[in-house]
BAGUVO-437879 format. One record per residue: residue number from 1; x, y, z of N, C-alpha, C in turn. Coordinates in steps of 0.1 Angstrom, whole numbers, always signed. Example, Ala and Ser with C-alpha at 12.3 -4.5 7.8 and 13.67 -1.06 7.14 Angstrom:
BEGIN
    i    nc1    nc2    nc3   cac1   cac2   cac3    cc1    cc2    cc3
    1   +132    -57    +78   +123    -45    +78   +132    -33    +78
    2   +128    -22    +71   +137    -11    +71   +129     +0    +79
This chain:
BEGIN
    i    nc1    nc2    nc3   cac1   cac2   cac3    cc1    cc2    cc3
    1     +8    -12     +0     +0     +0     +0     +9    +12     +0
    2     +5    +22     -8    +13    +34     -9    +13    +42     +4
    3    +24    +46     +8    +25    +54    +21    +22    +69    +18
    4    +13    +74    +27    +10    +89    +26    +19    +95    +37
    5    +27   +105    +33    +36   +112    +41    +30   +125    +45
    6    +33   +130    +57    +28   +143    +62    +40   +151    +67
    7    +39   +164    +64    +49   +174    +69    +43   +188    +68
    8    +49   +197    +74    +45   +211    +74    +56   +219    +67
    9    +53   +228    +58    +62   +237    +51    +59   +251    +54
   10    +68   +260    +50    +65   +274    +50    +62   +279    +36
   11    +51   +286    +34    +48   +291    +21    +40   +304    +22
   12    +45   +314    +15    +37   +326    +14    +33   +332    +27
   13    +42   +331    +37    +40   +337    +50    +32   +329    +60
   14    +28   +316    +56    +21   +308    +66    +27   +294    +66
   15    +23   +286    +76    +27   +272    +77    +16   +264    +71
   16    +20   +255    +62    +10   +247    +55    +13   +232    +57
   17     +2   +225    +60     +3   +210    +62     +1   +203    +48
   18    +10   +194    +45    +10   +187    +32     +8   +172    +35
   19     +0   +165    +27     +0   +151    +25     +6   +147    +12
   20    +16   +138    +11    +23   +135     -1    +24   +120     -3
   21    +25   +116    -16    +27   +102    -19    +34   +101    -33
   22    +42    +91    -34    +48    +88    -47    +60    +97    -51
   23    +65    +94    -63    +76   +101    -69    +74   +103    -84
   24    +78   +114    -90    +76   +116   -104    +71   +130   -107
   25    +65   +132   -118    +60   +146   -121    +49   +149   -110
   26    +49   +162   -107    +41   +167    -95    +27   +169    -99
   27    +18   +164    -91     +3   +167    -93     -1   +173    -79
   28     -6   +186    -80    -10   +193    -68    -25   +193    -67
   29    -30   +188    -56    -44   +186    -54    -50   +197    -44
   30    -59   +205    -48    -65   +216    -40    -79   +213    -36
   31    -82   +211    -23    -96   +208    -19   -104   +221    -18
   32   -117   +218    -16   -127   +229    -15   -133   +231     -1
   33   -145   +236     -1   -152   +240    +11   -163   +229    +14
   34   -165   +225    +26   -156   +226    +37   -148   +213    +39
   35   -136   +212    +34   -129   +199    +33   -115   +200    +38
   36   -107   +190    +35    -94   +188    +40    -85   +181    +29
   37    -73   +179    +32    -64   +171    +23    -71   +157    +22
   38    -78   +153    +32    -84   +140    +33    -94   +137    +22
   39    -99   +148    +16   -109   +146     +5   -102   +139     -7
   40    -89   +139     -7    -81   +133    -18    -76   +119    -14
   41    -81   +113     -4    -76   +100     +2    -76    +89     -9
   42    -85    +90    -18    -85    +79    -29    -76    +82    -40
   43    -73    +95    -42    -64    +99    -54    -50    +98    -50
   44    -46   +101    -38    -32   +100    -34    -25    +87    -38
   45    -30    +76    -33    -24    +63    -36    -25    +59    -51
   46    -36    +62    -57    -38    +58    -71    -29    +65    -80
   47    -27    +78    -79    -18    +86    -87     -4    +83    -84
   48     -1    +81    -72    +13    +77    -68    +17    +64    -74
   49     +8    +54    -74    +11    +41    -80    +13    +42    -95
   50     +7    +52   -101     +8    +54   -116    +21    +62   -120
   51    +29    +66   -110    +42    +72   -113    +42    +87   -111
   52    +33    +93   -102    +33   +107   -100    +37   +110    -86
   53    +42   +122    -83    +44   +127    -70    +32   +136    -67
   54    +24   +131    -57    +11   +137    -55    +11   +145    -42
   55     +7   +158    -42     +8   +166    -30     -6   +172    -28
   56    -11   +170    -15    -25   +175    -12    -23   +183     +1
   57    -24   +196     +0    -23   +204    +12    -37   +206    +19
   58    -36   +208    +32    -48   +215    +39    -46   +230    +34
   59    -56   +235    +27    -55   +248    +21    -56   +259    +32
   60    -52   +271    +29    -52   +282    +38    -65   +283    +46
   61    -64   +283    +59    -76   +284    +68    -82   +270    +72
   62    -76   +259    +67    -82   +246    +70    -72   +237    +77
   63    -78   +228    +85    -70   +217    +91    -58   +222    +99
   64    -47   +215    +95    -34   +218   +102    -26   +229    +95
   65    -32   +236    +86    -26   +248    +80    -30   +261    +87
   66    -22   +271    +87    -25   +283    +94    -38   +290    +89
   67    -45   +297    +98    -57   +304    +94    -55   +318    +99
   68    -49   +327    +91    -47   +341    +95    -60   +348    +99
   69    -59   +357   +107    -71   +364   +112    -78   +374   +102
   70    -70   +382    +95    -76   +392    +86    -84   +385    +74
   71    -96   +390    +72   -104   +384    +61    -97   +386    +48
   72    -90   +398    +46    -84   +400    +33    -71   +391    +31
   73    -68   +383    +40    -57   +374    +38    -61   +361    +31
   74    -73   +361    +26    -79   +349    +19    -82   +352     +5
   75    -76   +362     -1    -79   +366    -15    -73   +355    -24
   76    -78   +355    -37    -73   +346    -47    -58   +347    -49
   77    -53   +359    -48    -38   +361    -49    -31   +354    -38
   78    -36   +354    -26    -30   +347    -15    -30   +332    -18
   79    -42   +327    -23    -44   +313    -25    -35   +307    -36
   80    -34   +315    -47    -25   +311    -58    -10   +312    -53
   81     -8   +322    -45     +6   +324    -40    +10   +313    -31
   82     +0   +307    -23     +3   +296    -15     +8   +284    -23
   83     +1   +282    -35     +4   +270    -43    +18   +272    -50
   84    +21   +284    -54    +35   +287    -59    +45   +283    -48
   85    +42   +288    -35    +51   +285    -24    +53   +270    -22
   86    +42   +262    -24    +43   +248    -22    +53   +242    -32
   87    +52   +246    -45    +62   +241    -55    +76   +245    -51
   88    +78   +257    -46    +91   +261    -42    +96   +253    -31
   89    +88   +251    -21    +92   +243     -9    +95   +229    -12
   90    +88   +223    -22    +91   +209    -25   +102   +207    -36
   91   +106   +219    -41   +117   +218    -51   +112   +214    -65
   92    +99   +218    -68    +94   +215    -81    +93   +227    -90
   93    +98   +225   -102    +98   +237   -112    +83   +239   -117
   94    +75   +229   -118    +62   +230   -123    +53   +219   -118
   95    +40   +219   -121    +31   +209   -117    +18   +209   -125
   96    +11   +198   -125     -3   +199   -130    -11   +202   -117
   97    -20   +212   -118    -28   +215   -106    -42   +210   -108
   98    -47   +204    -98    -61   +198    -98    -69   +204    -86
   99    -81   +209    -89    -89   +215    -78   -103   +210    -79
  100   -109   +210    -67   -123   +206    -65   -130   +218    -58
  101   -142   +221    -62   -150   +232    -56   -142   +245    -55
  102   -141   +251    -44   -132   +263    -43   -118   +260    -48
  103   -113   +248    -45   -100   +245    -50    -99   +245    -65
  104   -110   +242    -72   -111   +243    -86   -109   +257    -91
  105   -115   +267    -83   -113   +281    -87    -98   +285    -85
  106    -92   +280    -75    -77   +282    -73    -69   +276    -84
  107    -73   +264    -88    -65   +257    -99    -67   +265   -112
  108    -79   +269   -116    -81   +277   -128    -73   +290   -127
  109    -74   +296   -116    -67   +309   -114    -52   +308   -115
  110    -47   +297   -109    -32   +294   -109    -28   +292   -124
  111    -36   +284   -131    -32   +282   -145    -33   +294   -154
  112    -43   +303   -150    -44   +316   -158    -33   +325   -155
  113    -29   +326   -142    -20   +336   -138     -5   +332   -139
  114     -2   +319   -137    +11   +314   -137    +13   +301   -146
  115    +11   +302   -159    +12   +290   -167    +26   +285   -168
  116    +36   +293   -164    +50   +289   -164    +52   +279   -152
  117    +44   +279   -142    +45   +269   -131    +35   +259   -131
  118    +23   +262   -136    +12   +252   -137     +9   +249   -151
  119    +15   +239   -157    +15   +236   -171     +3   +228   -176
  120     -5   +224   -166    -18   +217   -170    -27   +219   -158
  121    -41   +218   -160    -50   +220   -150    -62   +211   -151
  122    -67   +206   -140    -80   +199   -140    -89   +206   -130
  123   -101   +210   -134   -111   +215   -125   -122   +204   -123
  124   -126   +203   -110   -137   +194   -107   -148   +201   -100
  125   -160   +199   -105   -173   +204   -100   -176   +218   -103
  126   -165   +227   -104   -167   +241   -107   -160   +244   -120
  127   -167   +247   -131   -160   +251   -143   -153   +264   -143
  128   -144   +266   -152   -138   +279   -154   -149   +289   -159
  129   -149   +301   -152   -158   +311   -157   -150   +324   -158
  130   -152   +332   -168   -145   +345   -170   -149   +355   -159
  131   -141   +365   -157   -144   +376   -148   -157   +383   -152
  132   -166   +384   -143   -179   +390   -147   -178   +405   -149
  133   -188   +412   -155   -187   +426   -158   -189   +435   -146
  134   -193   +429   -134   -196   +437   -122   -192   +429   -110
  135   -190   +436    -99   -186   +429    -86   -196   +417    -83
  136   -190   +406    -78   -197   +394    -77   -209   +395    -68
  137   -208   +401    -56   -220   +401    -48   -231   +410    -53
  138   -228   +420    -61   -239   +427    -68   -247   +418    -77
  139   -240   +410    -85   -246   +401    -94   -254   +390    -86
  140   -249   +385    -75   -256   +375    -67   -269   +381    -61
  141   -268   +394    -57   -280   +400    -51   -291   +402    -62
  142   -287   +405    -74   -297   +406    -85   -303   +393    -88
  143   -295   +382    -87   -300   +369    -90   -310   +364    -79
  144   -305   +366    -66   -313   +361    -55   -326   +369    -52
  145   -326   +382    -55   -338   +389    -52   -341   +388    -37
  146   -353   +384    -33   -357   +383    -19   -356   +369    -14
  147   -349   +360    -21   -347   +346    -17   -333   +344    -11
  148   -331   +333     -4   -319   +330     +2   -308   +327     -8
  149   -296   +332     -5   -284   +328    -13   -273   +326     -4
  150   -268   +314     -3   -258   +310     +7   -245   +319     +7
  151   -241   +322     -5   -228   +330     -6   -230   +344     +0
  152   -242   +349     -1   -245   +362     +5   -246   +360    +20
  153   -253   +349    +24   -254   +346    +39   -240   +345    +45
  154   -230   +340    +38   -217   +339    +44   -209   +352    +45
  155   -214   +363    +40   -206   +375    +39   -204   +382    +53
  156   -214   +380    +62   -213   +387    +75   -204   +379    +84
  157   -193   +385    +89   -184   +377    +98   -191   +373   +110
  158   -190   +360   +114   -195   +355   +126   -209   +348   +125
  159   -217   +353   +115   -231   +348   +114   -231   +333   +110
  160   -224   +329   +100   -224   +315    +95   -216   +307   +105
  161   -206   +313   +111   -198   +305   +121   -206   +300   +132
  162   -215   +309   +137   -224   +305   +148   -232   +293   +145
  163   -237   +293   +133   -246   +282   +128   -237   +269   +126
  164   -226   +270   +118   -219   +258   +114   -210   +252   +126
  165   -205   +261   +134   -196   +257   +145   -204   +250   +156
  166   -217   +253   +157   -225   +248   +168   -224   +233   +170
  167   -224   +226   +158   -223   +211   +158   -216   +207   +145
  168   -203   +207   +145   -195   +205   +133   -199   +191   +126
  169   -201   +181   +135   -204   +168   +129   -217   +168   +121
  170   -227   +174   +128   -240   +175   +121   -239   +184   +108
  171   -232   +195   +109   -230   +204    +97   -224   +196    +86
  172   -214   +189    +89   -207   +181    +78   -215   +170    +73
  173   -222   +163    +82   -230   +151    +78   -241   +156    +68
  174   -248   +167    +72   -258   +172    +64   -253   +178    +50
  175   -242   +185    +50   -237   +191    +38   -232   +181    +29
  176   -224   +171    +34   -218   +161    +25   -229   +152    +19
  177   -239   +149    +26   -250   +141    +21   -258   +149    +12
  178   -263   +161    +16   -273   +168     +8   -267   +172     -6
  179   -254   +175     -7   -248   +179    -20   -244   +167    -28
  180   -246   +155    -23   -241   +143    -30   -252   +137    -40
  181   -248   +127    -47   -257   +121    -56   -265   +110    -49
  182   -262   +108    -36   -269    +98    -28   -283   +101    -23
  183   -285   +114    -22   -298   +119    -17   -309   +116    -28
  184   -321   +110    -24   -331   +108    -34   -336   +121    -40
  185   -339   +120    -53   -343   +132    -60   -355   +139    -54
  186   -364   +131    -48   -376   +137    -42   -374   +142    -28
  187   -361   +141    -23   -358   +145    -10   -345   +154    -10
  188   -343   +161    -21   -331   +168    -24   -330   +181    -16
  189   -318   +186    -16   -315   +199    -10   -325   +210    -16
  190   -332   +217     -7   -341   +227    -12   -334   +241    -12
  191   -332   +246    -23   -326   +259    -25   -335   +271    -24
  192   -348   +268    -26   -358   +279    -27   -363   +282    -13
  193   -356   +291     -6   -359   +295     +7   -360   +310     +9
  194   -367   +315    +19   -367   +329    +22   -354   +334    +26
  195   -352   +347    +24   -339   +354    +27   -335   +352    +42
  196   -345   +349    +51   -342   +348    +65   -337   +334    +69
  197   -336   +325    +59   -332   +311    +62   -317   +310    +67
  198   -314   +299    +73   -300   +296    +76   -294   +287    +65
  199   -281   +284    +66   -275   +276    +55   -280   +262    +55
  200   -282   +256    +67   -286   +242    +68   -301   +240    +66
  201   -309   +250    +65   -323   +249    +65   -329   +239    +55
  202   -324   +240    +43   -329   +232    +32   -323   +219    +30
  203   -314   +215    +39   -306   +203    +37   -313   +191    +44
  204   -308   +179    +41   -313   +167    +47   -303   +161    +57
  205   -308   +157    +68   -299   +150    +78   -302   +135    +76
  206   -292   +127    +71   -295   +113    +67   -296   +104    +80
  207   -305    +94    +79   -306    +84    +89   -293    +76    +90
  208   -287    +73    +78   -275    +66    +77   -266    +72    +67
  209   -253    +71    +68   -244    +77    +58   -244    +69    +45
  210   -241    +76    +34   -240    +68    +21   -228    +60    +21
  211   -227    +50    +12   -217    +40    +11   -203    +47    +10
  212   -202    +58     +3   -189    +64     +0   -183    +72    +12
  213   -191    +74    +22   -187    +82    +34   -189    +73    +47
  214   -178    +68    +52   -179    +60    +64   -180    +69    +77
  215   -184    +63    +88   -183    +70   +101   -169    +74   +104
  216   -159    +66   +100   -145    +70   +102   -141    +82    +94
  217   -146    +83    +81   -143    +94    +73   -149   +107    +79
  218   -162   +106    +83   -169   +117    +89   -162   +122   +101
  219   -157   +113   +109   -150   +116   +121   -137   +124   +119
  220   -130   +121   +108   -118   +129   +104   -122   +143   +102
  221   -132   +146    +93   -136   +159    +91   -141   +166   +104
  222   -150   +159   +111   -156   +165   +122   -146   +169   +133
  223   -136   +161   +135   -126   +164   +146   -118   +176   +142
  224   -115   +177   +129   -107   +189   +125   -115   +202   +126
  225   -127   +201   +121   -135   +214   +122   -140   +217   +136
  226   -141   +207   +144   -144   +210   +158   -133   +217   +165
  227   -121   +215   +160   -109   +221   +166   -107   +235   +160
  228   -109   +237   +147   -106   +249   +140   -118   +258   +138
  229   -130   +253   +137   -142   +260   +133   -141   +262   +118
  230   -152   +269   +112   -153   +270    +98   -149   +284    +93
  231   -143   +293   +102   -140   +306    +98   -131   +307    +86
  232   -120   +299    +86   -110   +300    +75   -117   +298    +62
  233   -125   +288    +60   -131   +285    +47   -141   +296    +44
  234   -149   +301    +54   -159   +311    +51   -152   +324    +46
  235   -140   +327    +51   -133   +339    +47   -130   +339    +32
  236   -129   +327    +26   -127   +327    +11   -139   +333     +4
  237   -151   +331     +9   -163   +337     +3   -164   +352     +5
  238   -157   +356    +16   -158   +371    +20   -148   +379    +11
  239   -141   +372     +2   -132   +379     -7   -138   +379    -22
  240   -150   +376    -24   -156   +375    -37   -154   +389    -45
  241   -157   +400    -38   -156   +413    -45   -141   +417    -46
  242   -134   +414    -36   -119   +417    -36   -113   +409    -47
  243   -117   +396    -49   -111   +389    -60   -115   +395    -74
  244   -127   +400    -75   -131   +407    -87   -122   +419    -90
  245   -120   +426    -80   -111   +438    -81    -97   +434    -85
  246    -91   +425    -78    -78   +420    -81    -76   +413    -94
  247    -87   +408    -99    -87   +401   -112    -87   +409   -124
  248    -87   +423   -122    -88   +432   -134    -77   +429   -144
  249    -65   +427   -140    -54   +425   -151    -57   +413   -160
  250    -65   +403   -155    -68   +391   -163    -81   +392   -169
  251    -88   +403   -169   -101   +404   -175   -101   +400   -190
  252   -109   +390   -194   -109   +386   -208    -99   +376   -211
  253    -89   +373   -202    -79   +363   -205    -84   +349   -205
  254    -78   +340   -213    -82   +326   -214    -72   +317   -207
  255    -76   +306   -202    -67   +295   -197    -62   +288   -209
  256    -49   +289   -212    -43   +284   -224    -36   +271   -222
  257    -33   +266   -210    -26   +253   -208    -36   +242   -210
  258    -31   +230   -213    -40   +218   -214    -48   +217   -202
  259    -61   +213   -204    -71   +213   -193    -81   +202   -194
  260    -87   +199   -183    -98   +189   -182   -108   +193   -172
  261   -120   +188   -173   -131   +191   -164   -137   +178   -160
  262   -140   +176   -147   -147   +164   -142   -158   +168   -133
  263   -170   +163   -134   -181   +167   -125   -192   +157   -125
  264   -201   +158   -116   -212   +148   -115   -225   +154   -121
  265   -233   +146   -127   -245   +150   -133   -256   +152   -123
  266   -254   +150   -110   -263   +153   -100   -258   +164    -91
  267   -249   +172    -97   -243   +184    -90   -249   +196    -96
  268   -256   +204    -89   -263   +216    -94   -253   +226    -99
  269   -240   +226    -94   -230   +235    -99   -227   +231   -114
  270   -228   +218   -117   -225   +214   -131   -237   +215   -140
  271   -249   +212   -135   -260   +212   -143   -268   +225   -144
  272   -266   +234   -134   -274   +245   -133   -287   +242   -125
  273   -294   +251   -119   -306   +249   -111   -316   +241   -119
  274   -320   +230   -113   -331   +221   -119   -326   +214   -132
  275   -313   +214   -135   -309   +210   -148   -307   +194   -148
  276   -306   +190   -161   -303   +176   -163   -293   +176   -175
  277   -281   +171   -172   -270   +173   -182   -262   +185   -179
  278   -252   +187   -188   -243   +199   -185   -250   +212   -186
  279   -246   +221   -177   -252   +234   -177   -245   +244   -186
  280   -251   +256   -186   -246   +266   -196   -231   +269   -194
  281   -226   +270   -182   -212   +274   -180   -203   +263   -184
  282   -207   +250   -182   -199   +239   -186   -198   +238   -201
  283   -209   +240   -208   -210   +240   -222   -201   +251   -228
  284   -200   +263   -221   -193   +274   -226   -178   +274   -224
  285   -173   +264   -216   -159   +264   -212   -149   +264   -224
  286   -152   +257   -235   -142   +258   -246   -140   +272   -252
  287   -149   +281   -250   -147   +295   -254   -136   +301   -246
  288   -134   +297   -233   -125   +304   -224   -113   +295   -221
  289   -114   +282   -224   -103   +272   -221   -101   +265   -234
  290    -94   +271   -244    -93   +265   -257    -87   +251   -259
  291    -78   +248   -249    -72   +235   -249    -78   +225   -239
  292    -92   +226   -238    -99   +217   -230    -99   +203   -236
  293    -92   +194   -231    -90   +181   -238   -100   +170   -233
  294   -106   +172   -222   -116   +162   -217   -126   +169   -209
  295   -138   +164   -210   -150   +169   -202   -157   +156   -198
  296   -155   +152   -185   -160   +139   -180   -172   +142   -170
  297   -184   +138   -174   -196   +140   -166   -201   +127   -161
  298   -202   +125   -148   -204   +112   -142   -219   +111   -138
  299   -226   +102   -144   -241   +100   -141   -242    +95   -126
  300   -253   +101   -119   -256    +97   -106   -247   +102    -95
  301   -237   +110    -99   -227   +116    -90   -230   +130    -86
  302   -229   +134    -74   -231   +147    -69   -219   +156    -69
  303   -218   +165    -59   -208   +175    -59   -194   +169    -55
  304   -193   +158    -48   -181   +153    -42   -175   +142    -50
  305   -173   +144    -63   -171   +133    -73   -158   +125    -69
  306   -148   +131    -64   -136   +123    -61   -137   +114    -49
  307   -148   +117    -41   -151   +108    -30   -162    +99    -33
  308   -172   +104    -40   -184    +95    -44   -181    +85    -55
  309   -172    +89    -64   -169    +80    -75   -154    +80    -77
  310   -146    +75    -68   -131    +75    -69   -126    +68    -81
  311   -131    +56    -84   -125    +49    -95   -127    +56   -108
  312   -139    +61   -111   -141    +69   -123   -133    +82   -123
  313   -133    +89   -112   -125   +101   -111   -110    +98   -114
  314   -105    +88   -108    -91    +84   -109    -88    +81   -124
  315    -97    +73   -130    -95    +69   -144    -94    +81   -153
  316   -103    +91   -151   -104   +103   -159    -91   +111   -157
  317    -87   +112   -144    -74   +120   -141    -62   +114   -148
  318    -61   +101   -146    -49    +94   -152    -49    +94   -167
  319    -61    +93   -173    -61    +95   -188    -56   +108   -192
  320    -60   +119   -185    -56   +132   -189    -41   +134   -186
  321    -36   +129   -174    -22   +131   -170    -13   +124   -180
  322    -17   +111   -184     -8   +103   -192     -8   +108   -207
  323    -18   +117   -210    -19   +122   -224    -11   +135   -225
  324     -6   +140   -214     +2   +153   -215    +15   +151   -222
């Protein structure tokens, strides 16, 4: 069995925890919200066995990595800078960067901003989208109207923390299940809520965990978030407008490195609200990612594709990596 090694490095002014496996060309795995390096537990040994050096950090604000206090310390420039620092710390000239959820946004941004260091990119669950014409929260408010929008709910410091930190195990159990492909279609996450709702209001608390998430897996997540709270990850959302401002130099720019996208067809981020099949932004990706070499959409799979469907996700990853 492939050994997973753990260590702490210095990068971009913070201490960052890394999980590593294998030797060879570097593949850097960036998790999303609210996750950990552990989200890549199925990919680390599989990619290492195929001849790659695989590195999965606890991202800034998560797990055993530092969580700076200032909200502005979680901008996309900080997050991409952290990944550059990882490459420097491990002595790698370049890497293929792979991201899921918020980590996908980091991966796309890293490939856009530093193609000299990130020579290929894989996004999971969140497609590349170009910089919008107006600040992000202004657009979200226009879309939401008088209805609940979780990204807006996350903006007020302390509010979401009070809800999510109250019972981290319950929070994670409900979110991991409700956003997955395991929840019955007639019992799915309800997004149509009044503006006064809380984040967990429309979610389902399962009587038993799905097959892809064991009690031991949930315990790993719950123990870390019980220790750290959710503040670090929530601060990523509080930089939406700052990221829009900082992204001005790349307005209209395209991701030019070889790329792939992997997502689940029961993921609303992939399909769009109420959708069946790939949504508008996934269809539009070749306009902004001209070297998009693969688009793998997994039937019956929700938002956590690398955990829900590890074999299929690993096969898609390896096919892309070996074709580079």
